[in-house]
DOTORRO-317041 format. One record per residue: residue number from 1; residue in three letters; x, y, z of N, C-alpha, C in turn. Coordinates in Angstrom, 1 decimal. Layout:
N
<NUM, ala, <X, Y, Z>, <X, Y, Z>, <X, Y, Z>>
...
END
This chain:
211
<1, unk, <21.6, 17.7, -30.3>, <22.6, 17.4, -29.3>, <22.2, 18.0, -27.9>>
<2, unk, <21.5, 19.1, -27.9>, <21.2, 19.7, -26.7>, <20.1, 19.0, -25.9>>
<3, unk, <19.2, 18.3, -26.6>, <18.2, 17.6, -25.9>, <18.5, 16.1, -25.6>>
<4, unk, <19.7, 15.6, -26.0>, <20.0, 14.2, -25.8>, <20.2, 13.9, -24.3>>
<5, unk, <20.8, 14.8, -23.6>, <21.1, 14.6, -22.2>, <20.1, 15.1, -21.2>>
<6, unk, <19.0, 15.7, -21.8>, <18.0, 16.2, -20.9>, <17.2, 15.1, -20.3>>
<7, unk, <16.7, 15.3, -19.0>, <15.9, 14.3, -18.3>, <14.5, 14.2, -18.9>>
<8, unk, <13.9, 13.0, -18.9>, <12.6, 12.9, -19.5>, <11.6, 13.7, -18.6>>
<9, unk, <10.5, 14.2, -19.3>, <9.5, 15.0, -18.5>, <8.9, 14.1, -17.4>>
<10, unk, <8.7, 14.7, -16.3>, <8.1, 14.0, -15.2>, <6.6, 14.0, -15.3>>
<11, unk, <5.9, 12.8, -15.1>, <4.5, 12.8, -15.2>, <3.9, 13.7, -14.1>>
<12, unk, <2.8, 14.3, -14.4>, <2.1, 15.2, -13.5>, <3.1, 16.3, -13.0>>
<13, unk, <3.8, 16.9, -14.0>, <4.9, 17.9, -13.6>, <4.3, 19.1, -12.9>>
<14, unk, <3.0, 19.3, -13.1>, <2.3, 20.5, -12.4>, <2.1, 20.2, -11.0>>
<15, unk, <2.1, 18.9, -10.6>, <1.9, 18.6, -9.2>, <3.2, 18.5, -8.4>>
<16, unk, <3.5, 19.6, -7.7>, <4.8, 19.6, -7.0>, <4.7, 19.1, -5.6>>
<17, unk, <5.7, 18.5, -5.1>, <5.7, 18.0, -3.7>, <5.4, 19.1, -2.7>>
<18, unk, <4.9, 18.7, -1.6>, <4.6, 19.7, -0.6>, <3.1, 20.0, -0.5>>
<19, unk, <2.8, 21.3, -0.4>, <1.4, 21.7, -0.2>, <0.5, 21.2, -1.4>>
<20, unk, <0.9, 21.4, -2.7>, <0.1, 21.0, -3.8>, <-0.2, 19.5, -3.7>>
<21, unk, <0.8, 18.7, -3.5>, <0.6, 17.2, -3.4>, <-0.4, 16.9, -2.2>>
<22, unk, <-0.2, 17.5, -1.1>, <-1.0, 17.2, 0.1>, <-2.4, 17.6, -0.1>>
<23, unk, <-2.7, 18.7, -0.8>, <-4.0, 19.1, -1.1>, <-4.7, 18.1, -2.1>>
<24, unk, <-4.0, 17.7, -3.1>, <-4.5, 16.7, -4.0>, <-4.8, 15.4, -3.3>>
<25, unk, <-3.9, 14.9, -2.4>, <-4.0, 13.7, -1.7>, <-5.3, 13.8, -0.7>>
<26, unk, <-5.5, 15.0, -0.1>, <-6.6, 15.2, 0.7>, <-7.9, 15.1, -0.1>>
<27, unk, <-7.9, 15.7, -1.3>, <-9.1, 15.6, -2.1>, <-9.4, 14.1, -2.5>>
<28, unk, <-8.4, 13.4, -3.0>, <-8.5, 12.0, -3.4>, <-9.0, 11.1, -2.3>>
<29, unk, <-8.4, 11.4, -1.1>, <-8.8, 10.5, 0.1>, <-10.2, 10.8, 0.5>>
<30, unk, <-10.6, 12.1, 0.4>, <-12.0, 12.4, 0.7>, <-13.0, 11.7, -0.3>>
<31, unk, <-12.6, 11.7, -1.6>, <-13.4, 11.1, -2.6>, <-13.5, 9.6, -2.3>>
<32, unk, <-12.3, 9.0, -1.9>, <-12.3, 7.5, -1.6>, <-13.2, 7.2, -0.5>>
<33, unk, <-13.2, 8.0, 0.6>, <-14.1, 7.8, 1.7>, <-15.6, 7.9, 1.3>>
<34, unk, <-15.9, 8.9, 0.4>, <-17.3, 9.0, -0.1>, <-17.7, 7.8, -0.9>>
<35, unk, <-16.8, 7.3, -1.8>, <-17.1, 6.1, -2.6>, <-17.2, 4.9, -1.7>>
<36, unk, <-16.5, 4.8, -0.6>, <-16.7, 3.7, 0.3>, <-18.1, 3.7, 1.0>>
<37, unk, <-18.5, 4.9, 1.3>, <-19.9, 5.0, 1.9>, <-20.9, 4.6, 0.9>>
<38, unk, <-20.8, 5.0, -0.4>, <-21.7, 4.6, -1.4>, <-21.7, 3.1, -1.7>>
<39, unk, <-20.4, 2.6, -1.7>, <-20.3, 1.1, -1.9>, <-20.9, 0.3, -0.8>>
<40, unk, <-20.7, 0.8, 0.4>, <-21.3, 0.0, 1.5>, <-22.9, 0.1, 1.5>>
<41, unk, <-23.4, 1.2, 1.1>, <-24.9, 1.3, 0.9>, <-25.4, 0.4, -0.2>>
<42, unk, <-24.6, 0.3, -1.3>, <-25.0, -0.4, -2.4>, <-24.9, -1.9, -2.2>>
<43, unk, <-23.7, -2.4, -1.7>, <-23.4, -3.8, -1.5>, <-23.8, -4.3, -0.1>>
<44, unk, <-23.9, -3.4, 0.8>, <-24.0, -3.9, 2.2>, <-22.7, -4.0, 2.9>>
<45, unk, <-22.6, -3.7, 4.2>, <-21.4, -3.6, 4.9>, <-20.6, -4.9, 4.8>>
<46, unk, <-21.2, -6.0, 5.1>, <-20.6, -7.3, 5.2>, <-20.0, -7.7, 3.9>>
<47, unk, <-20.8, -7.6, 2.8>, <-20.3, -8.0, 1.5>, <-19.1, -7.1, 1.0>>
<48, unk, <-19.2, -5.8, 1.3>, <-18.1, -4.9, 0.9>, <-16.8, -5.3, 1.6>>
<49, unk, <-16.9, -5.5, 2.9>, <-15.7, -5.8, 3.7>, <-15.1, -7.2, 3.3>>
<50, unk, <-16.0, -8.1, 3.1>, <-15.5, -9.5, 2.7>, <-14.9, -9.4, 1.3>>
<51, unk, <-15.4, -8.6, 0.4>, <-14.8, -8.4, -1.0>, <-13.4, -7.8, -0.9>>
<52, unk, <-13.3, -6.8, 0.0>, <-11.9, -6.2, 0.2>, <-11.0, -7.3, 0.8>>
<53, unk, <-11.4, -8.1, 1.7>, <-10.6, -9.1, 2.3>, <-10.1, -10.1, 1.3>>
<54, unk, <-11.0, -10.5, 0.4>, <-10.6, -11.5, -0.7>, <-9.6, -10.9, -1.6>>
<55, unk, <-9.8, -9.6, -2.0>, <-8.8, -8.9, -2.8>, <-7.5, -8.8, -2.2>>
<56, unk, <-7.4, -8.5, -0.9>, <-6.1, -8.4, -0.2>, <-5.4, -9.8, -0.1>>
<57, unk, <-6.2, -10.8, 0.1>, <-5.6, -12.2, 0.2>, <-5.0, -12.6, -1.1>>
<58, unk, <-5.8, -12.4, -2.2>, <-5.3, -12.8, -3.5>, <-4.1, -12.0, -3.9>>
<59, unk, <-4.1, -10.7, -3.5>, <-2.9, -9.9, -3.9>, <-1.6, -10.4, -3.2>>
<60, unk, <-1.8, -10.7, -1.9>, <-0.6, -11.3, -1.1>, <-0.2, -12.6, -1.7>>
<61, unk, <-1.2, -13.5, -2.1>, <-0.9, -14.8, -2.6>, <-0.1, -14.7, -3.9>>
<62, unk, <-0.5, -13.8, -4.8>, <0.2, -13.6, -6.1>, <1.6, -13.1, -5.9>>
<63, unk, <1.8, -12.2, -4.9>, <3.1, -11.7, -4.7>, <4.0, -12.7, -4.1>>
<64, unk, <3.5, -13.5, -3.1>, <4.3, -14.6, -2.5>, <4.6, -15.7, -3.6>>
<65, unk, <3.7, -16.0, -4.5>, <4.0, -17.0, -5.5>, <5.1, -16.4, -6.5>>
<66, unk, <5.0, -15.1, -6.7>, <6.1, -14.5, -7.6>, <7.5, -14.7, -7.0>>
<67, unk, <7.6, -14.4, -5.7>, <8.9, -14.6, -5.0>, <9.3, -16.1, -5.0>>
<68, unk, <8.3, -17.0, -4.7>, <8.6, -18.4, -4.7>, <9.1, -18.9, -6.0>>
<69, unk, <8.4, -18.6, -7.1>, <8.7, -19.1, -8.4>, <10.0, -18.5, -8.9>>
<70, unk, <10.3, -17.2, -8.6>, <11.5, -16.6, -9.0>, <12.7, -17.3, -8.3>>
<71, unk, <12.6, -17.5, -7.0>, <13.6, -18.2, -6.3>, <13.9, -19.6, -6.7>>
<72, unk, <12.8, -20.3, -7.0>, <12.9, -21.7, -7.4>, <13.6, -21.8, -8.8>>
<73, unk, <13.2, -20.9, -9.7>, <13.8, -20.8, -11.0>, <15.3, -20.5, -10.9>>
<74, unk, <15.7, -19.6, -10.1>, <17.1, -19.2, -9.9>, <17.9, -20.4, -9.4>>
<75, unk, <17.3, -21.1, -8.4>, <18.0, -22.3, -7.8>, <18.2, -23.4, -8.8>>
<76, unk, <17.2, -23.6, -9.6>, <17.3, -24.6, -10.7>, <18.3, -24.3, -11.7>>
<77, unk, <18.3, -23.0, -12.2>, <19.2, -22.6, -13.2>, <20.7, -22.7, -12.7>>
<78, unk, <20.9, -22.3, -11.5>, <22.3, -22.4, -11.0>, <22.8, -23.8, -10.7>>
<79, unk, <21.9, -24.6, -10.1>, <22.4, -25.9, -9.7>, <22.3, -27.0, -10.8>>
<80, unk, <21.4, -26.8, -11.7>, <21.3, -27.8, -12.8>, <21.9, -27.3, -14.1>>
<81, unk, <21.7, -26.1, -14.5>, <22.2, -25.6, -15.8>, <23.4, -24.8, -15.6>>
<82, unk, <23.8, -24.5, -14.4>, <25.0, -23.7, -14.1>, <25.0, -22.4, -14.7>>
<83, unk, <23.8, -21.8, -14.7>, <23.7, -20.4, -15.2>, <22.6, -19.7, -14.4>>
<84, unk, <22.1, -18.7, -14.9>, <21.0, -18.0, -14.2>, <20.6, -16.7, -14.9>>
<85, unk, <19.5, -16.2, -14.4>, <19.0, -14.9, -14.9>, <19.3, -13.8, -13.9>>
<86, unk, <19.7, -12.6, -14.5>, <20.1, -11.5, -13.7>, <18.9, -10.8, -13.0>>
<87, unk, <17.7, -11.0, -13.6>, <16.5, -10.3, -13.1>, <15.8, -10.9, -12.0>>
<88, unk, <16.1, -12.2, -11.7>, <15.3, -12.9, -10.6>, <15.5, -12.3, -9.2>>
<89, unk, <16.8, -12.0, -8.9>, <17.1, -11.5, -7.5>, <16.5, -10.1, -7.3>>
<90, unk, <16.8, -9.1, -8.2>, <16.2, -7.8, -8.0>, <14.6, -7.9, -8.0>>
<91, unk, <14.0, -8.7, -8.8>, <12.6, -8.8, -8.8>, <12.1, -9.3, -7.5>>
<92, unk, <12.8, -10.3, -6.9>, <12.4, -10.8, -5.6>, <12.5, -9.7, -4.5>>
<93, unk, <13.5, -8.9, -4.6>, <13.7, -7.9, -3.6>, <12.6, -6.8, -3.7>>
<94, unk, <12.2, -6.5, -4.9>, <11.1, -5.5, -5.0>, <9.8, -6.1, -4.6>>
<95, unk, <9.6, -7.4, -4.9>, <8.3, -8.1, -4.5>, <8.2, -8.1, -2.9>>
<96, unk, <9.3, -8.2, -2.2>, <9.3, -8.1, -0.8>, <8.8, -6.8, -0.3>>
<97, unk, <9.2, -5.7, -1.0>, <8.7, -4.4, -0.7>, <7.2, -4.3, -0.9>>
<98, unk, <6.7, -4.8, -2.0>, <5.3, -4.8, -2.3>, <4.5, -5.6, -1.2>>
<99, unk, <5.1, -6.8, -0.8>, <4.4, -7.6, 0.2>, <4.3, -6.9, 1.5>>
<100, unk, <5.4, -6.1, 1.8>, <5.4, -5.4, 3.1>, <4.3, -4.4, 3.2>>
<101, unk, <4.1, -3.7, 2.1>, <3.0, -2.6, 2.1>, <1.6, -3.2, 2.0>>
<102, unk, <1.5, -4.3, 1.2>, <0.1, -4.9, 1.2>, <-0.2, -5.5, 2.5>>
<103, unk, <0.8, -6.2, 3.2>, <0.6, -6.7, 4.5>, <0.3, -5.6, 5.5>>
<104, unk, <0.9, -4.5, 5.4>, <0.6, -3.4, 6.3>, <-0.8, -2.9, 6.1>>
<105, unk, <-1.2, -2.8, 4.9>, <-2.6, -2.4, 4.6>, <-3.6, -3.4, 5.2>>
<106, unk, <-3.3, -4.6, 5.1>, <-4.2, -5.7, 5.6>, <-4.2, -5.6, 7.1>>
<107, unk, <-3.1, -5.4, 7.7>, <-3.0, -5.4, 9.2>, <-3.7, -4.1, 9.7>>
<108, unk, <-3.5, -3.0, 9.0>, <-4.1, -1.7, 9.5>, <-5.7, -1.8, 9.4>>
<109, unk, <-6.2, -2.4, 8.4>, <-7.6, -2.5, 8.2>, <-8.3, -3.3, 9.4>>
<110, unk, <-7.5, -4.2, 10.0>, <-8.0, -5.0, 11.1>, <-7.5, -4.5, 12.4>>
<111, unk, <-6.8, -3.3, 12.4>, <-6.3, -2.8, 13.7>, <-5.3, -3.8, 14.3>>
<112, unk, <-4.6, -4.5, 13.5>, <-3.6, -5.5, 14.0>, <-2.2, -5.0, 13.8>>
<113, unk, <-2.0, -3.8, 13.4>, <-0.7, -3.3, 13.2>, <0.0, -3.0, 14.6>>
<114, unk, <1.3, -2.8, 14.6>, <2.0, -2.6, 15.8>, <1.5, -1.3, 16.5>>
<115, unk, <1.2, -1.4, 17.8>, <0.7, -0.2, 18.5>, <1.0, -0.4, 20.0>>
<116, unk, <1.2, 0.8, 20.6>, <1.4, 0.8, 22.1>, <0.1, 1.2, 22.7>>
<117, unk, <-0.6, 0.3, 23.4>, <-1.9, 0.5, 23.9>, <-1.9, 0.5, 25.4>>
<118, unk, <-0.8, 0.9, 26.0>, <-0.8, 0.9, 27.5>, <-1.8, 1.9, 28.1>>
<119, unk, <-1.9, 3.1, 27.5>, <-2.9, 4.0, 28.0>, <-4.3, 3.5, 27.9>>
<120, unk, <-4.6, 2.9, 26.7>, <-6.0, 2.4, 26.5>, <-6.4, 1.4, 27.5>>
<121, unk, <-5.5, 0.7, 28.1>, <-5.9, -0.4, 29.1>, <-6.6, 0.2, 30.3>>
<122, unk, <-6.3, 1.5, 30.6>, <-6.8, 2.1, 31.8>, <-8.1, 3.0, 31.5>>
<123, unk, <-8.5, 3.0, 30.2>, <-9.7, 3.8, 29.8>, <-10.9, 3.0, 29.7>>
<124, unk, <-12.0, 3.6, 29.8>, <-13.3, 3.0, 29.5>, <-13.5, 2.7, 28.0>>
<125, unk, <-14.3, 1.8, 27.7>, <-14.5, 1.4, 26.2>, <-14.8, 2.7, 25.4>>
<126, unk, <-15.6, 3.6, 25.9>, <-16.0, 4.8, 25.1>, <-14.7, 5.7, 24.9>>
<127, unk, <-14.0, 5.9, 26.0>, <-12.8, 6.7, 25.8>, <-11.7, 6.0, 25.0>>
<128, unk, <-11.7, 4.7, 25.1>, <-10.7, 3.9, 24.3>, <-11.0, 4.1, 22.8>>
<129, unk, <-12.3, 4.1, 22.5>, <-12.7, 4.3, 21.1>, <-12.3, 5.7, 20.6>>
<130, unk, <-12.5, 6.6, 21.5>, <-12.2, 8.0, 21.1>, <-10.7, 8.2, 20.9>>
<131, unk, <-9.9, 7.6, 21.8>, <-8.4, 7.6, 21.7>, <-8.0, 7.0, 20.4>>
<132, unk, <-8.6, 5.8, 20.1>, <-8.3, 5.1, 18.8>, <-8.5, 6.0, 17.6>>
<133, unk, <-9.6, 6.7, 17.6>, <-9.9, 7.6, 16.5>, <-8.9, 8.8, 16.4>>
<134, unk, <-8.6, 9.3, 17.5>, <-7.6, 10.5, 17.5>, <-6.2, 10.0, 17.0>>
<135, unk, <-5.8, 8.8, 17.5>, <-4.5, 8.3, 17.1>, <-4.5, 8.0, 15.6>>
<136, unk, <-5.6, 7.5, 15.1>, <-5.8, 7.1, 13.7>, <-5.6, 8.4, 12.8>>
<137, unk, <-6.2, 9.5, 13.3>, <-6.1, 10.8, 12.5>, <-4.6, 11.2, 12.5>>
<138, unk, <-3.9, 11.1, 13.6>, <-2.5, 11.5, 13.7>, <-1.7, 10.6, 12.8>>
<139, unk, <-2.0, 9.2, 12.8>, <-1.3, 8.3, 12.0>, <-1.5, 8.6, 10.5>>
<140, unk, <-2.8, 9.0, 10.1>, <-3.1, 9.3, 8.7>, <-2.3, 10.5, 8.3>>
<141, unk, <-2.1, 11.5, 9.2>, <-1.3, 12.7, 8.8>, <0.2, 12.3, 8.6>>
<142, unk, <0.7, 11.4, 9.5>, <2.1, 11.0, 9.3>, <2.3, 10.3, 8.0>>
<143, unk, <1.3, 9.4, 7.6>, <1.4, 8.6, 6.4>, <1.3, 9.6, 5.2>>
<144, unk, <0.5, 10.6, 5.3>, <0.4, 11.6, 4.2>, <1.7, 12.3, 4.0>>
<145, unk, <2.4, 12.7, 5.1>, <3.7, 13.3, 5.0>, <4.7, 12.3, 4.3>>
<146, unk, <4.7, 11.1, 4.7>, <5.5, 10.1, 4.1>, <5.2, 9.8, 2.7>>
<147, unk, <3.9, 9.9, 2.3>, <3.5, 9.8, 0.9>, <4.1, 11.0, 0.1>>
<148, unk, <4.1, 12.2, 0.7>, <4.8, 13.3, 0.0>, <6.3, 13.1, -0.2>>
<149, unk, <6.9, 12.5, 0.8>, <8.3, 12.2, 0.6>, <8.6, 11.1, -0.4>>
<150, unk, <7.7, 10.1, -0.5>, <7.8, 9.1, -1.5>, <7.6, 9.7, -2.9>>
<151, unk, <6.7, 10.6, -3.0>, <6.4, 11.3, -4.3>, <7.6, 12.0, -4.7>>
<152, unk, <8.3, 12.7, -3.8>, <9.5, 13.5, -4.1>, <10.6, 12.5, -4.6>>
<153, unk, <10.7, 11.4, -3.9>, <11.7, 10.4, -4.3>, <11.5, 9.8, -5.6>>
<154, unk, <10.2, 9.5, -5.9>, <9.9, 8.8, -7.2>, <10.1, 9.8, -8.4>>
<155, unk, <9.9, 11.1, -8.2>, <10.2, 12.1, -9.2>, <11.7, 12.1, -9.5>>
<156, unk, <12.5, 12.0, -8.5>, <13.9, 12.0, -8.7>, <14.3, 10.7, -9.4>>
<157, unk, <13.8, 9.6, -9.0>, <14.1, 8.3, -9.7>, <13.7, 8.3, -11.2>>
<158, unk, <12.5, 8.9, -11.5>, <12.1, 9.0, -12.8>, <13.1, 9.8, -13.7>>
<159, unk, <13.6, 10.9, -13.1>, <14.6, 11.7, -13.8>, <15.9, 11.0, -14.1>>
<160, unk, <16.3, 10.1, -13.1>, <17.5, 9.3, -13.4>, <17.3, 8.3, -14.5>>
<161, unk, <16.1, 7.7, -14.6>, <15.8, 6.7, -15.6>, <16.5, 5.4, -15.5>>
<162, unk, <16.8, 5.0, -14.2>, <17.5, 3.7, -14.0>, <16.5, 2.5, -14.3>>
<163, unk, <17.1, 1.4, -14.7>, <16.4, 0.2, -15.0>, <16.5, -0.7, -13.8>>
<164, unk, <15.4, -1.3, -13.4>, <15.4, -2.3, -12.3>, <15.6, -3.7, -12.8>>
<165, unk, <14.7, -4.2, -13.7>, <14.8, -5.5, -14.3>, <13.9, -5.6, -15.4>>
<166, unk, <14.2, -6.4, -16.4>, <13.3, -6.7, -17.5>, <12.8, -5.4, -18.2>>
<167, unk, <13.6, -4.4, -18.2>, <13.2, -3.1, -18.8>, <12.3, -2.2, -18.0>>
<168, unk, <11.9, -2.7, -16.8>, <11.1, -1.9, -15.9>, <12.0, -0.8, -15.2>>
<169, unk, <11.5, 0.4, -15.1>, <12.3, 1.4, -14.4>, <12.1, 1.3, -12.9>>
<170, unk, <13.1, 1.8, -12.2>, <13.1, 1.7, -10.8>, <11.9, 2.5, -10.2>>
<171, unk, <11.6, 3.7, -10.8>, <10.5, 4.4, -10.2>, <9.1, 3.7, -10.3>>
<172, unk, <9.0, 2.8, -11.3>, <7.8, 2.1, -11.5>, <7.6, 1.0, -10.5>>
<173, unk, <8.7, 0.2, -10.3>, <8.6, -0.9, -9.3>, <8.6, -0.4, -7.9>>
<174, unk, <9.1, 0.8, -7.7>, <9.1, 1.4, -6.3>, <7.9, 2.3, -6.1>>
<175, unk, <7.0, 2.3, -7.0>, <5.8, 3.2, -6.9>, <4.9, 2.7, -5.7>>
<176, unk, <5.1, 1.5, -5.2>, <4.3, 1.0, -4.0>, <4.6, 1.9, -2.8>>
<177, unk, <5.8, 2.6, -2.8>, <6.1, 3.5, -1.7>, <5.0, 4.6, -1.7>>
<178, unk, <4.7, 5.2, -2.8>, <3.7, 6.2, -2.9>, <2.3, 5.7, -2.7>>
<179, unk, <1.9, 4.7, -3.5>, <0.6, 4.1, -3.3>, <0.3, 3.5, -1.9>>
<180, unk, <1.4, 2.9, -1.4>, <1.2, 2.3, -0.1>, <0.9, 3.3, 1.0>>
<181, unk, <1.7, 4.4, 1.1>, <1.5, 5.4, 2.1>, <0.1, 6.2, 1.8>>
<182, unk, <-0.2, 6.3, 0.6>, <-1.5, 7.0, 0.3>, <-2.7, 6.1, 0.8>>
<183, unk, <-2.6, 4.8, 0.5>, <-3.6, 3.9, 1.0>, <-3.6, 3.7, 2.5>>
<184, unk, <-2.5, 3.8, 3.1>, <-2.4, 3.8, 4.6>, <-3.1, 5.0, 5.2>>
<185, unk, <-2.9, 6.1, 4.5>, <-3.6, 7.4, 4.9>, <-5.1, 7.1, 4.9>>
<186, unk, <-5.6, 6.5, 3.8>, <-7.0, 6.2, 3.7>, <-7.5, 5.2, 4.7>>
<187, unk, <-6.7, 4.2, 5.0>, <-7.0, 3.2, 5.9>, <-7.2, 3.8, 7.3>>
<188, unk, <-6.2, 4.6, 7.7>, <-6.3, 5.2, 9.1>, <-7.5, 6.1, 9.2>>
<189, unk, <-7.8, 6.8, 8.1>, <-9.0, 7.7, 8.2>, <-10.3, 6.9, 8.2>>
<190, unk, <-10.3, 5.7, 7.6>, <-11.5, 4.9, 7.7>, <-11.7, 4.5, 9.2>>
<191, unk, <-10.6, 4.1, 9.8>, <-10.7, 3.8, 11.3>, <-11.1, 5.0, 12.1>>
<192, unk, <-10.6, 6.1, 11.7>, <-11.0, 7.3, 12.5>, <-12.5, 7.7, 12.4>>
<193, unk, <-13.0, 7.5, 11.2>, <-14.4, 8.0, 10.9>, <-15.4, 6.8, 11.2>>
<194, unk, <-15.0, 5.6, 10.8>, <-16.0, 4.5, 10.9>, <-15.6, 3.5, 12.0>>
<195, unk, <-14.4, 3.5, 12.5>, <-14.0, 2.6, 13.5>, <-13.7, 1.2, 12.9>>
<196, unk, <-13.4, 0.3, 13.8>, <-13.1, -1.1, 13.5>, <-14.3, -2.0, 13.9>>
<197, unk, <-15.0, -2.7, 13.0>, <-16.1, -3.5, 13.4>, <-15.7, -5.0, 13.4>>
<198, unk, <-16.6, -5.8, 14.0>, <-16.3, -7.2, 14.0>, <-16.1, -7.8, 12.7>>
<199, unk, <-16.9, -7.4, 11.7>, <-16.8, -8.0, 10.4>, <-15.5, -7.7, 9.7>>
<200, unk, <-14.9, -6.5, 10.0>, <-13.6, -6.1, 9.4>, <-12.5, -6.9, 10.0>>
<201, unk, <-12.7, -7.6, 11.2>, <-11.7, -8.4, 11.8>, <-11.8, -9.9, 11.3>>
<202, unk, <-12.7, -10.2, 10.5>, <-12.9, -11.6, 10.1>, <-12.1, -11.8, 8.7>>
<203, unk, <-11.4, -12.9, 8.6>, <-10.6, -13.2, 7.4>, <-11.3, -14.4, 6.7>>
<204, unk, <-11.8, -14.1, 5.5>, <-12.4, -15.2, 4.7>, <-11.2, -16.1, 4.1>>
<205, unk, <-11.6, -17.3, 3.9>, <-10.6, -18.2, 3.3>, <-10.3, -17.8, 1.9>>
<206, unk, <-9.1, -18.1, 1.4>, <-8.8, -17.8, 0.0>, <-9.6, -18.7, -0.9>>
<207, unk, <-10.2, -18.0, -1.9>, <-11.1, -18.7, -2.8>, <-12.5, -18.8, -2.3>>
<208, unk, <-12.8, -18.3, -1.1>, <-14.2, -18.4, -0.6>, <-15.1, -17.5, -1.3>>
<209, unk, <-16.2, -17.9, -1.7>, <-17.2, -17.1, -2.5>, <-17.7, -16.0, -1.6>>
<210, unk, <-17.7, -14.8, -2.2>, <-18.2, -13.6, -1.6>, <-19.7, -13.6, -1.7>>
<211, unk, <-20.4, -13.6, -0.6>, <-21.9, -13.7, -0.6>, <-22.5, -12.3, -0.9>>
END
């Protein structure tokens, strides 16, 4: 009876929010940057970038199709069969959250995210590049702090054990908050260390073969 109401153990219980989490995130981000360098040397810069673009496009397409099919199914069930599924609407809401983060990652990799570039207009190209790198480092730090907040939130959601839909827990479907901010941290550091190249601004067509 004593253990029936106890909260389930938190995954990675040893990794507490705050400094421990930020240290682990720093190590993982550094490892990801090193792997990127090795992948670029192995595959070539253009092929690596185009492969990432194809992966991003297909991820967005699958998420958009999920929302579209769920909405169409719900409309058909309500208007034709006069019934419906309870899981379609919450699933669509969570898919919107995933699309927002995947879209943000795609925009950030192309330096097409929202930015105030008034100061950069009055700088030389060299100083403009330097400013972009400095701002990217600051943005990476902000995303790391937000990732820490997302990690704290997901730990709490895991303890509550609420169900989102179809037996999936809320912490699982909301995990994009953590992964999204961690990947945004990585993306901004890529811009800070490697900059934005012409190849990274090119968008291959969906289904285009990666050369």
